[in-house]
LOSEPA-579934 format. One line per 10 residues: number of its first residue (from 1); for each residue x, y, z of C-alpha. Coordinates in steps of 0.1 Angstrom, whole numbers, plus 5000, padded with zeros to 4 digits. Each point is the difference from the previous one (the first is absolute). Layout:
residues N
NUM> X:Y:Z; ...
This chain:
residues 520
1> 8387:4946:7896; 4979:5001:5028; 4976:5029:4987; 4996:4975:4969; 4992:4969:5020; 4972:5023:5023; 4986:5014:4966; 4998:4961:4993; 4986:4990:5028; 4972:5030:4997
11> 4991:4993:4966; 4994:4959:5011; 4976:5016:5028; 4979:5019:4978; 4997:4970:4976; 4988:4978:5028; 4974:5025:5016; 4988:5004:4963; 4995:4966:4995; 4982:4994:5034
21> 4976:5029:4992; 4995:4982:4965; 4992:4965:5018; 4976:5022:5025; 4984:5018:4973; 4990:4966:4980; 4990:4984:5031; 4977:5030:5005; 4988:4996:4965; 4994:4963:5006
31> 4986:4999:5029; 4984:5032:5007; 5023:5011:5029; 4996:5037:5009; 5032:5018:5000; 4986:5034:5017; 4969:5010:4983; 4970:5000:5017; 4979:4971:5004; 4965:4992:5019
41> 4997:4971:5028; 4967:4983:5000; 4982:4988:5032; 4967:4986:5005; 4986:5006:5039; 5034:5010:5008; 5017:4970:4988; 5026:5004:4973; 4997:4984:4965; 5026:5011:4978
51> 5019:5028:4983; 4989:5014:4966; 5012:5033:4979; 4986:5029:5004; 4978:5003:4966; 4979:4969:5010; 4968:5005:5009; 4996:4981:5029; 4960:5006:5005; 4995:4986:4963
61> 5021:4966:5011; 4976:4998:5031; 4967:5002:4977; 5012:4979:4977; 5012:4970:5026; 4963:5005:5013; 4985:4997:4966; 5017:4967:4994; 4992:4988:5033; 4964:5006:4993
71> 5003:4985:4969; 5011:4970:5014; 4968:4998:5025; 4968:4994:4995; 4984:5022:5022; 5007:5036:5013; 5031:5004:5023; 5003:5027:5027; 5033:5009:5016; 5012:5019:5029
81> 5035:5014:4993; 5023:5035:4997; 5024:5006:4977; 5030:5025:5000; 5028:5014:4979; 5033:5013:5018; 5025:5016:4975; 5033:4993:5010; 5035:5002:4986; 5027:4975:5013
91> 5026:4988:4972; 5005:4964:4989; 4963:4991:5008; 4986:4974:4977; 4967:5011:4984; 4967:4976:4990; 4985:4999:4967; 4964:5012:4996; 4990:4965:4991; 5018:4985:5032
101> 4982:5024:5023; 4969:4997:4986; 5004:4959:5009; 5013:5007:5034; 4972:5027:5008; 4975:4971:4985; 5012:4975:5027; 4998:5025:5028; 4964:5014:4988; 4986:4963:5000
111> 5010:4997:5035; 4984:5032:5009; 4964:4990:4987; 4973:4999:5025; 4971:4982:4984; 4989:4990:4969; 4964:5018:4992; 4973:4989:4971; 4978:5023:4983; 4964:4998:5016
121> 4968:5017:5000; 4993:5016:5036; 4962:5003:5009; 4996:5027:5029; 4964:4997:5017; 5004:5023:5034; 5028:4987:5020; 5000:4970:4979; 5029:4992:4975; 4999:4965:4974
131> 5026:4991:4976; 4988:4980:4969; 5018:4991:4970; 4979:5009:4971; 4971:5026:4997; 4979:4970:4992; 5007:4983:5034; 4989:5037:5013; 4967:4993:4982; 4997:4967:5015
141> 5002:5012:5034; 4976:5026:4996; 4974:4981:4983; 5000:4975:5026; 4990:5028:5025; 4974:5011:4977; 4981:4967:4992; 4996:4997:5036; 4970:5024:4993; 4998:4998:4960
151> 4994:4966:4995; 4983:5004:4965; 5035:5018:4990; 4976:5030:4989; 5034:5023:5008; 5040:4997:4991; 5028:5013:5017; 5013:5035:4977; 5031:5020:5003; 5008:5035:4995
161> 5021:5030:5002; 4986:5029:5019; 5006:5036:4988; 5026:5014:5025; 5017:4967:5011; 5034:4991:5001; 5006:4983:4965; 5000:4961:5002; 4973:4998:5029; 4970:4985:4990
171> 4966:4999:5021; 4981:4968:4996; 4959:4999:5002; 4970:4983:4990; 4985:5007:4967; 4964:4983:4987; 5010:4973:4975; 4991:5009:4966; 4985:4967:4990; 4976:5003:5028
181> 4965:5017:5000; 4991:5029:5018; 4984:4991:5030; 4977:5030:4999; 4990:4988:4966; 4996:4966:5011; 4977:5015:5028; 4981:5022:4978; 4993:4970:4974; 4987:4979:5028
191> 4974:5027:5010; 4990:5004:4966; 4996:4963:4997; 4979:4996:5029; 4979:5035:4992; 4993:4984:4960; 4985:4967:5017; 4977:5020:5020; 4985:5012:4970; 4986:4971:4984
201> 4960:5005:4987; 5008:5043:4999; 4994:5014:4964; 5034:5004:4980; 4999:5037:4999; 4989:5003:5038; 5028:4975:5007; 5026:5021:4983; 4992:5030:5011; 4999:4986:5038
211> 5034:4979:4996; 5019:5029:4986; 4988:5025:5030; 5009:4970:5028; 5033:4994:4981; 5008:5034:5001; 4996:5002:5034; 5023:4969:5006; 5026:5012:4977; 5001:5032:5014
221> 5000:4991:5038; 5006:4965:5012; 5034:4990:5004; 5009:4960:5006; 5026:4976:5003; 5032:5005:5003; 5008:5041:4991; 5038:4999:5007; 5028:4983:5017; 5031:5018:5010
231> 5034:4990:5025; 4993:5024:5031; 5039:5009:5007; 5025:5011:4977; 5022:4975:4981; 5029:5011:4982; 5023:4977:4980; 5037:5007:4991; 5030:4987:4990; 5028:4992:5023
241> 5032:4977:5006; 4993:4973:5030; 5019:4972:5015; 4993:4967:4983; 4985:4988:5033; 4978:5029:5003; 4970:4987:4977; 4964:4990:5008; 4976:4986:4982; 4966:5010:4986
251> 4985:4971:5025; 5023:5012:5034; 4993:5037:4987; 4962:4999:5001; 4996:4978:5031; 5027:5029:5020; 4978:5030:4986; 4965:4987:5008; 5009:4985:5035; 4983:5024:5026
261> 5023:5021:5023; 4995:5022:5029; 5001:5039:4991; 4989:5028:5017; 4973:5023:4991; 4985:5031:5016; 4964:4999:5006; 4981:5030:5011; 4975:4995:5030; 4963:5012:4986
271> 4968:5009:5020; 4987:4968:5013; 5027:4978:4998; 5013:4975:5027; 5030:4980:4999; 4985:4964:4993; 4982:5011:4969; 5032:5013:4987; 5019:4970:5006; 4976:4978:4984
281> 5002:5024:4970; 5034:4999:4998; 5005:4961:5007; 5019:5009:5032; 4996:4995:5037; 4988:5026:5026; 5034:4994:5021; 5021:5007:4973; 4986:5031:4991; 5000:5015:5038
291> 5034:4981:5003; 5016:5020:4967; 4985:5035:5011; 5003:4999:5037; 4961:5001:5009; 4993:4990:5036; 4963:4992:4992; 4983:4991:4971; 4972:5031:5010; 5028:5028:4995
301> 4993:5005:4964; 4989:5035:4988; 4990:5015:4965; 5031:5007:4977; 5027:4980:5022; 5023:4982:4977; 5008:4963:5007; 5028:4979:4990; 4987:4965:4986; 5020:4972:4988
311> 4980:4990:4964; 5011:4965:4985; 5009:5011:4967; 5015:4985:4970; 5029:5019:4981; 4977:5001:4966; 4966:4998:4998; 4971:5002:4973; 4977:5025:4997; 4966:4990:4984
321> 4975:5024:4987; 4967:4984:4993; 4961:5008:4992; 4976:4986:5023; 4959:4997:4997; 4979:4995:5030; 4967:5010:5013; 4997:5015:5037; 4973:5016:5022; 5012:5037:5006
331> 4994:5034:5021; 5000:5035:4988; 5020:5022:5018; 4975:5019:5029; 4987:5035:4994; 5015:5019:5028; 4983:5028:5016; 5022:5024:5019; 4994:5011:5034; 5020:5029:5012
341> 4994:4995:5037; 5012:4965:4999; 5037:4984:5003; 5009:4982:4969; 4999:4966:5021; 4964:5005:5005; 4972:4988:4973; 4966:4988:4997; 4983:4980:4974; 4968:5020:4988
351> 4994:4973:4974; 5010:4966:4994; 5015:4994:4969; 4992:4967:4976; 5025:4978:4987; 5003:4996:4959; 5009:4974:4976; 5028:5002:4972; 5026:4984:4977; 5031:5013:5003
361> 5033:4997:4978; 5032:5007:5019; 5035:5003:4990; 5018:4982:5026; 5035:4998:5004; 5022:4971:5019; 5034:4998:5008; 5011:4963:5003; 4960:4988:5006; 4996:5028:5027
371> 4973:5030:4993; 5018:5029:5001; 4974:5024:4982; 4966:5002:4986; 4982:5024:4977; 4964:4999:4990; 5002:5008:4962; 4961:4995:4991; 4969:4986:5019; 4964:4994:4988
381> 4974:5010:5029; 4972:4970:5003; 4988:5011:5028; 5006:5039:5011; 5007:5005:5036; 4990:5034:5019; 5018:5021:5023; 4997:5003:5035; 4998:5032:5012; 5022:5012:5033
391> 5003:5029:5022; 5036:5006:5010; 5018:5030:5021; 5026:5023:4981; 5021:5006:5033; 5031:4984:5007; 5000:4987:5034; 5025:5010:5020; 5033:4976:5010; 5017:4990:5029
401> 5036:4996:5005; 5024:4985:5029; 5001:5030:5029; 5035:4999:5005; 5035:4996:4980; 5021:4968:5009; 4992:4982:5032; 4999:4961:5008; 4968:4984:4995; 4992:4980:5034
411> 4963:4996:5003; 4973:4990:4975; 4963:5003:5004; 4974:4973:5017; 5000:4983:5034; 5033:5005:5020; 5005:4988:5037; 4964:4993:5002; 4989:5029:4991; 4993:5018:4966
421> 5025:5022:4987; 4984:5025:4975; 5030:5015:4981; 5035:4991:4991; 5030:5016:5015; 5034:5009:4990; 5029:5005:5028; 5020:5028:4991; 5020:5028:5024; 4984:5024:5019
431> 4993:5033:4983; 4994:4983:4966; 4980:5023:4980; 4964:4984:4998; 4980:5010:4966; 4964:5001:4989; 4993:4969:4981; 4973:5022:4981; 4984:5037:4998; 4975:5006:5027
441> 4990:5018:5030; 5012:4993:5035; 4972:4988:5023; 5024:4986:5027; 5032:5016:5014; 5006:4989:5035; 5011:4974:5027; 4974:4973:4995; 5005:4971:5029; 5019:4970:4984
451> 5008:5019:4969; 5019:5029:5019; 5004:5029:4977; 4980:4995:4965; 4983:5017:4975; 4970:4991:4980; 4996:5014:4964; 4963:4994:4984; 5004:5001:4961; 4975:5009:4969
461> 4993:4962:4998; 4986:4995:5035; 5027:4983:5008; 5022:5007:5033; 5038:4998:5008; 5013:4995:5033; 5042:5005:5011; 5007:4989:5036; 5028:5001:5026; 5016:5034:4988
471> 5024:5019:5022; 4987:5037:4986; 4972:5010:4980; 5000:5023:4971; 4967:5006:4991; 4965:5014:5019; 4963:4987:4994; 4983:5020:4971; 5035:5005:4979; 5002:4985:4965
481> 5029:4981:4990; 5010:4989:4964; 5015:4964:4993; 5037:5001:5014; 4997:5026:5023; 5015:4995:5038; 4977:4994:5027; 5017:4988:5028; 5037:4987:5011; 4999:4959:5009
491> 5004:4989:5037; 4990:4977:5025; 4970:5015:5019; 4969:4982:5012; 5003:4960:5000; 5033:4993:4980; 5028:4979:5004; 5025:5021:4983; 5000:5029:4974; 4979:4998:4970
501> 4974:5010:4977; 4964:4984:5004; 4979:5006:4966; 4966:4991:4998; 4969:5004:4971; 4964:5003:5010; 4973:4991:4969; 4965:5003:5013; 5012:5002:5035; 5018:4965:4999
511> 5035:4998:4999; 5015:4984:4968; 5037:4987:4991; 5018:5034:4991; 5026:4978:4979; 4972:4996:4977; 4993:5035:4992; 5035:5018:5002; 5016:5001:4965; 5038:4998:5012
């Protein structure tokens, strides 16, 4: 009896358990609940979104959500997010349908949108960037810049892709408009018209021969009018996506790129240059050049020296090449007769030259109205010039250098304390090496009153140099020395207020300012 009762209870339990499992299975099938199989947890920026079955392609679902967001937006969307999945196996977890997960991701990604961007054409000129809605607006902008030089609309803006450039990047330049006459041809026609009118009264045969000859000359040589026009700077145009408030207008862009801004340029000092002329040529001030380059005085320039100059320039300039015809007086290059016993800075005019007169045709290049080069293309001599005859030396004259390394400049050439200071001084520690400023022969090496221990050297060009107040002399009278050879050690002997090198240069027996002759 008891056994039968136990079996009956066991059977009831099995039936109940089976029914529960059937209920769970039905629930899992209807609600996609995990019963122990692997599934995926989806996360965006570390935040849980939902669970999906293991066979769902989460990456594809995210792409579909992004695609739908983009279709609903009129502009390009930029988002900032990271997504990840984690494989899990807990039972009785609700799994989302693929469509439901897509909607949830779409809502989350919409919140991750950092900005919307619009398609644009970006113009790059050096450091300048301008964004335009269409290529026509770009052309309008560049044509506004062109028209400041090309009022007759003889040229137009063109685009091309150069070989070797990244696809999609265009370069912009100027090209002669096809409906305009060639300036060179126009100039030639005007020349022909003037020449033909001057032949009135000449026989037909003679006139034809003469006109053909003259016209041939004009066609072969004379170049007049506008020959070429181009942008100076490289202009690149490429497609881009920018924020809606990043666009500019053609008017604003043209005003911006043609506005002068200061930019630093390097100028190399040439022989005969002075700061005032350099400043005038570059539309700046002497004080500004001195400040930029740390110059203590305006007379300290030397040939080959590099100067930083702040030059006002726009971002975009127009280069204009034109042919010009005009008359001028001219001189022939002198005939040089070499004298091997003279220095190159010595010369004498043996025969005076005579100026001539000519008509010349120049090819001139302007950038924003400023002439940058001029080349003679053709000339017609009206009155021939006669060249001067000049005798000139061939021996390179000696140079002079500072007689010590370092030192602090303390006193210049000129009157000081009521008396003439015939040289320049550099303060330095006792024992500093003193060098020969130029090659020559020692003519004095001894104590000499106020100069103390001094050395005097005679040079091949007839000049003398003196080195005074030394503590020790390293040369003797009659000794030949080379430029830069040690001749003494600095000191404070003679009439001296402290250790220093006193240096003098004499020309024709008179003391001169050494700073005008030493190269460093």
